[in-house]
N, C-alpha and C positions, 0 to 999 in steps of 0.2 A: 130547845135545840140551843145547842151549846158550840158556836163558832169559833170562840177564843179559849185556849187554856188558862187553866187556875193559877198555875203557877206561874213567877211572873216572868221567868227567865225563857218561858217556852212562847207565851204568849208575846214576849218581846219579839222573839224570830218571826212568830206569825205575822203580827205587823210589819215588821220590816220587812217580809216577802209579799206581802198586799201592797203595800207602798212602790214596790221596787215594779211590780205588777201595774199597777195603775199608771206611775210616770212611765213607765215603756210603753206601756198601752197609747198614753196620750202624747210622748215622743213620736211614734211611727205614724199617728193618726195625721198629726202636724206635717211629718215628712211626706206622707201619700198628699197633702191637699198642696203642699207646695211644687210636688212634682207635677201635681194635675196642674196646675195654673202655668208651669214652666212647658210641660208640653203643648199647653193649649195654647201657647205662643204664636207656635207652627200654623196656627190656622187665621192670622194676620193676614200672609197672600191670599188663603182663599176668599176671604172678606171682604179683600180689596178689589181681587178678581170678579168676585160677584157684584159687587155695588157697580163695578167700571161695566161688566157685561151687560147690565139691567139698562144703565143710564143710557150707553149708547145706544141699546135696543130701543127704548123707547124714542130715544132720537132720531133713529133711522125710521123707525113706523111715522113716526110724524112726518118726516121730509118727504118719505114715501108716501103718506096720504095727500098731502099738499100737491106732490109731484103729479098724481095722478088725476087731480083736476084739469093741468093742463091740457087745452083742447090739442087733439088728436095726437099728439105725442106722450099723451100723461099716461097709458101702462106701459111705454117704452122706460122712458125715465122712473117708474116707481117701481117694475121688476127687479132689478138690481139692489136697490135700496131697501127692500123690502126681503130679500135675499140676504142681503149685508144684517139686516134687523135680525134675523131667525137663526144665522150665526151669532152673533151675539149674543143673543138668549140662551145659546146652546154655551158659549163660555161661561155664561151666567151660571148657567147648571152646573159646570166642573169647578166651580168656584163653590159651590154648594155640597158638593159632591166632595171636594178636598176637606173643606169645615168639619163635616161627618166624619170622615174618617180621620181626622187628629181628635177630634173629640171622645170617639169609640176608643182609641188607643189611650187618652189620656185617662178615662174611665179604667180601663183594662188595667195600666199599670198601677193606678193608686189601689185599686183592689187587690192586685198580687201585692203590695207591697202591706198591706194590712192582713192579706190572709196570713202571707208568709212567717213575715215578723209578729204579728202578735199570735194569731191562730198556732204557732208552734209553739210559744210560749204557755198560751191557756191550755193548750192540750195536755201540757205536764201538770202545771198549778192548779186547775178545776178540780180533776178527780183526785188531786193528792186533799184538796180542799175540803172537797162534797165528802171523800172516805174519812178523813177526821171528823167532819160535823155530825156522822151518821153514826161512827163509832163511838166518840165521846161522848155525845149527848145519850147513845145506849147505856155507857159505862156510868156514867152520872147517873142515871135512872136507876141501874140497879143498886150501885153504892146509897144511893137516899133512903130506897124503898126497902134494904134490906141489912141489918146490922152483922150480919153472919159474911165473913169476908172470905171463906172456903173458895167460893169461884173463883175469886179473884185471884188467890195462892195458886191455884189448879192452874189457870192459864197461863199463871209466870212460868210454872214448872213446866208446861206446853213450851211458850214461847221465847222465853228469857236463856242469853245463852249459858252454858253450864260456868263457864269461867264467874259468874255474876252468881249465879245460884250459890256455888260452893262457898260464896264468902258469905253468905246469909248462916250457911249449917254445912257442915260437912256433908252430911247425908239428909237433903233438904225433902225429897220423898218421902223417907222414914218419918221424919219429923213431921209431916202433914198428915201421913196416915196415921200418924199417936196421937193426932189433935193437938200439937203442940202450938199453945197460940200467940207468944211473941215471935216464933218465928214464922208463922201462917200470917200475923200482921205484916211481917217485913214483906213478905212473898206477895202477899196482896199489894202493900204500898209499891213494889215495884212495877208491878201491873198499870197500877192506876198512874203512877209516874210516864209511863210509854205513852199515855194519851194525855199529860200535861193536867192529870185530876190530882187534888188533896186526897191523902188517906183521912177516913175517918174522924183519927183523933187530930188531925190539921182545922178538921172544918170549923171554922168562926160559929162559937156558940150564938144560939139566938136571942134578942133582947128578953130583959128580965127572967 
């Protein structure tokens, strides 16, 4: 599998693009984390409300229990305290609901930031990198397995602009049909360059 080109100039551009995507991704994940923390601060009133309501409900419940122990009038004394305790518990529940709503909003905002800012770049970058990986790997495999460059020359005739082809030969198709090896080699090199690969003549010699 060939993730980077053999030619230094193409490989350098690929590395820079990959570093840009990595930096972009890390930066926006950090920003999303900061946004999450900032929005989460809105839950502070909810926490205070829950804590105060819970504490007050407990105190009123205790007071109602003690009031209920008073002979004769205990029931009358404990009833309003119990009601107040239940109301305080309701306030505490509202504080918890407020915290849940803020937490959900913070998560939603953070996820949207990552999906939009990172996902939009990955949707462009990843298909291009996967396409290069597949095509360059296949081209390198064919080049290394077969000394005949006709296939690459033919693909160059199909894929390269006419302005590029006529710089190789005034009639490159005729040269290819006649088996003109210098022209075929140049055409094949054009196609290999398209994927950042070296021609066979540029391949480093094996040791020994």
